[in-house]
C-alpha positions in Angstrom: 0.0 0.0 0.0 2.9 2.4 0.9 4.6 1.5 -2.4 1.4 2.4 -4.4 1.2 5.7 -2.5 4.8 6.5 -3.3 4.4 5.9 -7.0 1.1 8.0 -7.0 2.8 10.9 -5.4 5.8 10.6 -7.8 3.5 10.6 -10.8 1.7 13.7 -9.5 5.0 15.5 -9.0 6.1 14.6 -12.6 2.8 15.9 -14.0 3.2 19.2 -12.1 6.9 19.6 -13.1 7.6 22.5 -15.5 9.5 21.7 -18.7 11.2 24.5 -20.5 11.4 24.8 -24.3 15.1 24.0 -24.1 14.4 20.8 -22.1 11.7 19.7 -24.6 14.1 20.3 -27.5 16.7 18.2 -25.8 14.2 15.5 -25.0 12.9 15.5 -28.6 16.4 15.3 -30.2 17.5 12.7 -27.7 14.4 10.6 -28.4 14.9 10.8 -32.1 18.6 9.9 -31.9 17.9 7.0 -29.5 15.2 5.7 -31.8 17.5 5.9 -34.9 20.3 4.3 -32.9 18.1 1.5 -31.9 17.0 1.0 -35.5 20.6 1.0 -36.8 22.1 -1.0 -33.9 19.4 -3.6 -33.4 16.6 -3.7 -35.9 18.5 -3.2 -39.1 21.2 -5.9 -38.3 18.5 -8.3 -37.3 16.7 -7.8 -40.6 20.0 -8.2 -42.6 20.8 -11.3 -40.6 17.4 -12.8 -41.3 17.8 -11.9 -45.0 21.3 -13.5 -45.2 20.2 -16.6 -43.4 17.0 -16.9 -45.5 19.0 -16.6 -48.8 21.6 -19.2 -47.5 18.8 -21.6 -46.6 17.3 -21.2 -50.1 20.7 -21.7 -51.7 21.3 -24.9 -49.8 17.8 -26.2 -50.6 18.4 -25.5 -54.3 21.7 -27.5 -54.1 19.8 -30.3 -52.4 17.0 -30.2 -55.0 19.6 -30.2 -57.9 21.5 -33.2 -56.4 18.2 -35.1 -55.9 17.2 -34.5 -59.4 20.5 -35.7 -60.8 20.3 -38.8 -58.6 16.8 -39.5 -59.7 17.7 -39.3 -63.4 20.8 -41.5 -62.9 18.9 -44.2 -60.9 16.1 -44.2 -63.4 18.6 -44.9 -66.2 20.6 -47.4 -64.0 23.6 -45.1 -64.4 25.4 -45.4 -61.0 28.3 -43.3 -62.2 25.7 -40.5 -62.8 24.8 -40.8 -59.0 28.4 -40.0 -58.2 28.5 -37.2 -60.7 25.3 -35.6 -59.2 26.9 -35.7 -55.7 30.1 -34.3 -57.0 28.1 -31.1 -57.9 28.5 -29.8 -54.3 31.8 -31.3 -53.2 33.9 -28.3 -54.2 31.9 -25.9 -52.0 34.2 -24.9 -49.0 31.1 -24.7 -46.7 30.0 -28.3 -47.3 30.0 -30.5 -44.3 28.5 -33.6 -45.8 26.2 -34.8 -48.6 24.4 -38.1 -48.2 22.2 -40.3 -50.3 19.7 -41.9 -47.9 17.5 -44.8 -48.8 14.0 -44.9 -47.2 12.0 -48.1 -46.7 8.6 -48.7 -45.3 8.5 -51.7 -42.9 5.1 -53.1 -41.9 4.3 -55.4 -38.9 3.1 -59.0 -39.3 -0.6 -57.9 -39.2 0.1 -55.1 -41.7 -1.6 -52.6 -39.3 1.4 -50.5 -38.4 4.6 -49.4 -40.2 7.8 -47.6 -39.6 10.3 -45.8 -41.9 13.8 -47.1 -42.1 16.5 -44.7 -43.3 19.8 -46.2 -44.5 22.8 -44.2 -45.7 23.5 -45.5 -49.2 26.4 -43.2 -50.1 28.0 -40.2 -48.4 30.8 -37.7 -48.8 33.1 -37.4 -47.0 33.0 -41.2 -46.9 34.5 -41.6 -43.5 32.1 -39.2 -41.8 29.4 -40.7 -39.6 26.0 -39.3 -40.6 23.0 -39.0 -38.3 20.1 -39.5 -40.8 17.7 -37.6 -38.4 20.0 -34.6 -37.9 18.4 -31.1 -37.8 19.8 -27.7 -38.4 21.3 -25.5 -35.7 23.2 -22.2 -35.4 26.4 -23.6 -37.0 24.9 -25.9 -39.6 22.1 -25.7 -42.1 20.7 -29.1 -43.1 18.3 -29.5 -46.0 16.6 -32.6 -47.5 15.3 -33.2 -51.0 13.4 -36.4 -51.7 13.3 -38.5 -54.9 11.5 -41.6 -56.0 12.4 -44.1 -58.8 11.1 -47.6 -59.7 14.1 -49.2 -58.1 14.7 -46.9 -55.1 13.0 -44.3 -52.9 15.1 -42.0 -50.8 16.3 -38.5 -50.1 19.4 -36.3 -50.4 20.6 -34.9 -47.0 22.8 -31.8 -47.5 24.7 -30.0 -44.6 26.4 -26.6 -45.0 28.4 -24.6 -42.4 27.1 -21.1 -41.4 30.5 -19.7 -40.5 30.4 -17.1 -43.3 26.9 -16.0 -42.0 28.3 -15.7 -38.5 31.2 -13.6 -39.8 28.8 -11.4 -41.7 26.7 -10.9 -38.6 29.8 -9.7 -36.6 30.7 -7.3 -39.4 27.2 -5.9 -39.6 27.1 -5.3 -35.8 30.4 -3.5 -35.9 29.2 -1.3 -38.8 25.9 -0.6 -37.0 27.7 0.4 -33.8 29.9 2.8 -35.7 26.9 4.5 -37.5 25.1 4.7 -34.2 28.0 6.6 -32.6 28.1 9.0 -35.6 24.4 9.6 -35.5 24.5 10.2 -31.7 27.3 12.7 -32.1 25.4 14.6 -34.8 22.3 14.6 -32.7 24.2 16.2 -29.8 25.5 19.0 -32.1 22.0 19.6 -33.5 20.5 19.6 -30.0 22.9 22.4 -28.9 22.2 24.4 -32.0 18.4 24.1 -31.7 18.4 24.9 -28.0 20.4 28.1 -28.6 18.5 29.4 -31.6 15.0 28.5 -30.4 14.8 28.8 -26.7 16.3 32.3 -26.3 13.9 34.0 -28.8 11.0 32.1 -27.4 11.8 33.2 -23.8 12.0 36.9 -25.0 8.6 36.4 -26.7 7.2 34.9 -23.5 8.3 37.8 -21.3 6.9 40.4 -23.8 3.6 38.5 -24.1 3.3 38.5 -20.3 3.7 42.3 -20.1 1.2 42.8 -22.9 -1.3 40.6 -21.0 -1.0 43.0 -18.1 -1.9 45.9 -20.3 1.5 47.2 -21.5 1.0 47.7 -25.2 4.4 49.3 -25.7 6.3 46.0 -25.7 8.2 45.0 -28.9 10.4 42.0 -29.8 13.6 42.4 -31.7 14.5 39.4 -33.9 17.0 39.3 -36.7 16.4 35.6 -37.7 14.6 34.9 -40.9 13.0 31.6 -39.9 9.6 30.9 -38.3 10.8 32.3 -34.9 11.6 35.7 -36.6 8.2 35.6 -38.4 6.6 34.9 -35.0 8.3 38.0 -33.6 7.1 40.1 -36.5 3.6 38.8 -36.1 3.7 39.5 -32.4 4.7 43.1 -33.0 1.9 43.6 -35.5 -0.5 42.0 -33.0 0.5 44.5 -30.3 0.1 47.5 -32.7 -3.3 46.2 -33.8 -4.3 45.8 -30.1 -3.3 49.4 -29.4 -5.4 50.6 -32.3 -8.3 48.4 -31.3 -8.2 49.8 -27.8 -8.5 53.3 -29.1 -11.3 52.4 -31.4 -13.0 50.5 -28.6 -13.0 53.5 -26.4 -14.5 55.6 -29.2 -17.2 53.0 -29.8 -18.1 52.6 -26.2 -20.0 55.9 -26.1 -21.8 55.0 -29.3 -22.8 51.7 -28.0 -24.3 53.2 -24.9 -26.6 55.3 -27.0 -27.4 52.3 -29.2 -28.2 50.2 -26.1 -30.9 52.6 -25.1 -32.4 52.4 -28.5 -32.1 48.6 -28.5 -33.9 48.4 -25.1 -36.8 50.4 -26.5 -36.9 48.2 -29.6 -36.9 45.1 -27.4 -39.9 46.2 -25.5 -41.8 46.6 -28.8 -40.6 43.2 -30.0 -41.7 41.5 -26.8 -45.2 43.1 -27.2 -45.3 41.9 -30.8 -44.3 38.4 -29.8 -47.0 38.2 -27.2 -49.6 39.2 -29.8 -48.3 36.6 -32.2 -48.5 33.9 -29.5 -52.1 34.9 -28.7 -52.9 34.8 -32.4 -51.3 31.4 -32.8 -53.3 30.0 -29.9 -56.5 31.3 -31.4 -55.7 29.7 -34.7 -55.0 26.4 -33.0 -58.3 26.6 -31.0 -60.2 27.4 -34.2 -58.7 24.4 -36.0 -59.6 22.1 -33.1 -63.1 23.5 -33.0 -63.4 22.9 -36.8 -62.2 19.3 -36.3 -64.6 18.7 -33.4 -67.4 20.3 -35.5 -66.8 17.9 -38.4 -66.7 14.9 -36.0 -69.8 16.0 -34.2 -71.7 16.4 -37.5 -70.8 12.8 -38.4 -71.9 11.7 -35.0 -75.3 13.4 -35.3 -75.8 11.9 -38.8 -75.0 8.5 -37.5 -77.2 8.7 -34.4 -80.3 10.1 -36.2 -81.4 6.7 -37.6 -81.2 4.7 -34.3 -82.8 7.6 -32.4 -85.7 7.7 -35.0 -86.2 4.0 -34.5 -86.2 4.4 -30.7 -88.7 7.3 -30.9 -91.1 5.7 -33.5 -91.2 2.3 -31.9 -91.7 3.9 -28.5 -94.6 6.0 -29.8 -96.2 2.9 -31.4 -95.8 0.9 -28.3 -97.6 3.6 -26.3 -100.5 3.6 -28.7 -100.8 -0.2 -28.7 -100.8 -0.3 -24.9 -103.6 2.4 -24.9 -105.7 0.3 -27.3 -105.2 -2.8 -25.1 -106.5 -0.9 -22.1 -109.6 0.2 -24.1 -110.4 -3.3 -25.2 -110.2 -4.6 -21.7 -112.5 -1.9 -20.5 -115.3 -2.7 -23.1 -116.6 -5.8 -21.6 -114.9 -7.5 -18.7 -117.1 -10.6 -19.0 -116.2 -11.2 -22.7 -112.5 -10.6 -22.0 -111.5 -14.1 -22.5 -112.7 -14.3 -26.1 -111.4 -10.8 -26.8 -108.0 -11.7 -25.4 -107.8 -14.6 -27.8 -108.7 -12.5 -30.8 -107.4 -9.0 -30.2 -105.3 -8.5 -27.2 -102.7 -11.3 -27.6 -101.5 -10.1 -31.1 -101.2 -6.6 -29.8 -99.1 -7.7 -26.9 -96.9 -9.7 -29.4 -96.4 -6.6 -31.4 -95.5 -4.7 -28.2 -92.8 -7.4 -27.5 -91.4 -7.1 -31.0 -91.3 -3.3 -30.8 -89.6 -3.5 -27.4 -86.9 -5.8 -28.9 -86.3 -3.2 -31.7 -86.0 -0.5 -29.1 -83.5 -2.6 -27.2 -81.6 -3.4 -30.4 -81.2 0.1 -31.6 -80.6 1.4 -28.1 -77.6 -1.0 -27.9 -76.4 0.2 -31.3 -76.5 3.8 -30.0 -74.6 2.8 -26.9 -71.8 1.2 -28.9 -71.5 4.2 -31.1 -71.3 6.5 -28.1 -68.7 4.3 -26.4 -66.6 4.2 -29.6 -66.8 8.0 -29.8 -65.7 8.1 -26.2 -62.7 5.9 -26.9 -61.8 8.0 -29.9 -61.8 11.2 -27.9 -59.9 9.7 -24.9 -56.4 10.9 -24.3 -54.0 8.1 -25.4 -51.0 6.9 -23.5 -47.7 8.3 -24.7 -45.5 5.7 -22.8 -44.0 3.5 -25.5 -42.7 0.1 -24.3 -39.9 -1.9 -26.0 -41.6 -5.2 -26.7 -41.0 -8.7 -28.2 -43.8 -8.4 -30.8 -44.2 -12.1 -31.4 -44.7 -12.8 -27.7 -47.1 -9.9 -27.4 -49.3 -11.0 -30.3 -49.3 -14.6 -29.1 -50.5 -13.5 -25.6 -53.2 -11.3 -27.1 -54.4 -14.1 -29.3 -54.8 -16.4 -26.3 -56.8 -13.7 -24.6 -59.0 -13.2 -27.7 -59.8 -16.9 -28.1 -60.7 -17.0 -24.4 -63.6 -14.6 -25.0 -67.1 -16.0 -25.2 -68.0 -17.5 -28.6 -64.4 -17.3 -30.0 -62.8 -20.5 -28.6 -63.5 -22.3 -31.9 -62.0 -19.5 -34.0 -59.8 -21.1 -36.8 -56.9 -18.9 -35.8 -53.2 -19.6 -36.9 -50.2 -17.5 -35.9 -47.1 -17.5 -38.1 -44.1 -15.9 -36.4 -41.5 -13.9 -38.3 -37.8 -13.8 -37.3 -37.0 -10.4 -35.7 -33.7 -8.6 -36.5 -30.9 -8.8 -34.0 -30.2 -5.1 -33.8 -33.8 -3.8 -34.0 -36.5 -3.3 -31.4 -40.2 -2.4 -31.6 -41.7 0.1 -29.3 -45.5 0.1 -28.8 -48.4 1.3 -26.7 -49.5 -2.2 -25.5 -53.2 -1.3 -24.6 -53.8 0.7 -27.8 -52.2 -1.9 -30.1 -54.1 -4.7 -28.4 -57.4 -2.8 -29.2 -56.3 -2.5 -32.9 -55.5 -6.3 -33.0 -58.9 -7.2 -31.5 -60.8 -4.9 -33.8 -59.2 -6.4 -36.9 -59.8 -9.9 -35.6 -63.5 -9.1 -35.0 -63.9 -7.8 -38.5 -62.2 -10.9 -39.9 -64.3 -13.3 -37.8 -67.5 -11.5 -38.9 -66.6 -11.9 -42.5 -65.9 -15.7 -42.0 -69.3 -16.1 -40.2 -71.2 -14.3 -43.0 -69.5 -16.6 -45.7 -70.2 -19.7 -43.6 -73.9 -18.7 -43.4 -74.1 -18.5 -47.2 -72.0 -21.6 -47.9 -72.3 -24.6 -45.7 -69.2 -26.3 -47.3 -67.0 -23.3 -46.6 -63.8 -23.9 -44.6 -62.9 -20.7 -42.7 -59.3 -19.7 -42.2 -57.9 -16.8 -40.2 -54.1 -16.1 -40.2 -52.0 -13.6 -38.2 -48.5 -13.3 -39.4 -45.5 -11.1 -38.6 -42.8 -10.1 -41.1 -39.6 -8.2 -40.0 -37.1 -6.1 -42.0 -34.3 -3.8 -40.9 -36.6 -0.7 -41.0 -40.2 -2.0 -40.3 -42.3 -4.8 -39.0 -45.6 -5.9 -40.5 -48.6 -7.5 -38.8 -50.7 -9.2 -41.4 -54.3 -10.3 -40.5 -55.8 -12.3 -43.4 -59.1 -14.2 -43.7 -60.7 -16.1 -46.6 -64.1 -14.5 -46.0 -66.4 -12.4 -48.2 -63.8 -9.8 -49.1 -64.6 -6.1 -50.0 -65.7 -4.3 -53.1 -63.7 -1.4 -54.5 -66.3 1.1 -53.2 -66.1 -0.3 -49.7 -62.3 -0.3 -49.8 -62.2 3.4 -50.6 -64.4 4.3 -47.6 -63.0 1.7 -45.3 -61.1 4.0 -42.9 -63.7 6.8 -43.0 -65.5 7.6 -39.7 -68.9 5.9 -39.2 -68.6 3.8 -42.4 -69.4 0.1 -41.7 -70.1 -3.0 -43.8 -72.1 -4.6 -41.0 -75.8 -4.1 -40.2 -76.7 -1.0 -38.1 -77.4 -3.2 -35.1 -73.8 -4.7 -35.2 -71.4 -2.1 -36.5 -70.5 1.4 -35.3 -68.2 2.5 -38.2 -65.5 3.6 -35.8 -63.3 0.5 -35.3 -61.0 1.0 -38.3 -61.0 4.7 -37.9 -59.8 4.4 -34.3 -57.3 1.7 -35.3 -55.9 3.9 -38.0 -55.4 6.8 -35.5 -53.6 4.5 -33.0 -51.3 3.1 -35.8 -50.4 6.7 -36.8 -49.6 7.4 -33.2 -47.0 4.6 -33.5 -45.6 6.5 -36.7 -46.8 3.5 -38.7 -49.5 2.9 -41.3 -52.4 0.5 -42.0 -53.5 -0.7 -45.4 -55.8 -3.4 -46.8 -55.5 -5.9 -49.7 -58.7 -7.6 -50.7 -60.5 -9.5 -53.4 -64.3 -9.9 -53.4 -65.5 -13.4 -52.2 -61.8 -14.5 -51.9 -59.8 -12.9 -49.1 -59.1 -9.7 -47.0 -55.7 -8.9 -45.5 -55.0 -5.9 -43.2 -51.3 -4.9 -43.0 -50.2 -2.9 -40.0 -46.7 -1.5 -40.5 -44.7 -0.3 -37.5 -41.2 1.3 -37.5 -38.2 -0.6 -36.1 -35.9 1.4 -33.9 -32.1 0.8 -33.4 -31.3 -1.2 -30.3 -29.5 0.6 -27.4 -27.1 -2.4 -27.1 -26.0 -2.3 -30.7 
């Protein structure tokens, strides 16, 4: 722990240490010289040594290949004198240690399941030299092998050369490198002295003058006779001081003018603030007017849609009242003949009353659904988007949907797409769930209508997801009655419905479209009459935070 504290304090002192320009010049020159010396003394000799050794290895290998080729030709032709001639090719080389012709034989065991390679020295030079057929190269010797194969013999040429010339060359390279390193180091010392003298002194003069100028003394000037960048820097410094002096005088002259302009600017600012306030009020009024216009349009559609159910309610209620009054009058005519009268007059009237009451209930329910849909449309939607696994979300919603009354036998199939690795989908879960349920209700109604018309019809309802790098599509397709072109054009209009008045409100798709737009997506439909209908909900895919 004390050791760590010591090194920490030492590092802090080093960071706080002040390095002069002269010291930095010396450090730079010394670093360059040391790097160059390292290159000349260590790296360059190592590269040259590797290059010499590599060339020597290639040369020895070429000799081995040449001898092997000569031996192969001689053995193929049964020319044993040619074998000796091929080996004589390298005898005169002063670096040769030995050259051997080695015969290789493959020996199998009795069961012929294993084998070993026998190497036998067939001929060697020098002849008295004992040869290790498994010898390998080392620092003093390079050993290369070149194989050959003839109908009468299979073997290899083993060639060994001494590396004494390479070792001598290495020594000479190191001596030369050491000499050049010393020369470079000496030149670096001389250059360091010259740079420190010609750079540090003018820079220190410039520093002192700049310090005085910073304190407000604009009479400082730097004298420099050099024609390099240091001299140009002194000239630029003198020009800067002259410009600062002129700027100070101009600034003092402008100060009085700015005070007058400030007063005028303050007056103008007050006027601009008043104008801005008026503009904001005008903008708010325009926004309110636009909202009122939208609400007015929506209200008009609501009134038009409600008139028909309300008329039914009013008419049937009035008729029911009249029928009840007639029933009372009939009962009051003759109480003793009431039984016969009941059979002939009163019971049919009461039946009509029951029918009318059902109509009142039916259209009252329709009105209730419309009002509830309108209430849902005008409700403030959530703005909390949740990052969601869309496949799991849809799968859970389908389970909930099929658990509702009358939908357990729904022929529903879910086909999952493969989501991208670096993309996520953010949704409003409750709102998107209502969109999914609304589209499924429409599809189920279409299947039921077609089943009612065709008893052999096999209904099919598919929910599918398709992912890309930029968007995800939720496709809900049924093989029901389909839609005509006229219905398709008005499909997303408010209060338009293809269902009977007692079943549809005309707001399901309109609300669904509004929710999808809140997700910055879009909803479209592809349909063919009496064939299929497919609703495609497209949602954007955002980049993942982990990518």
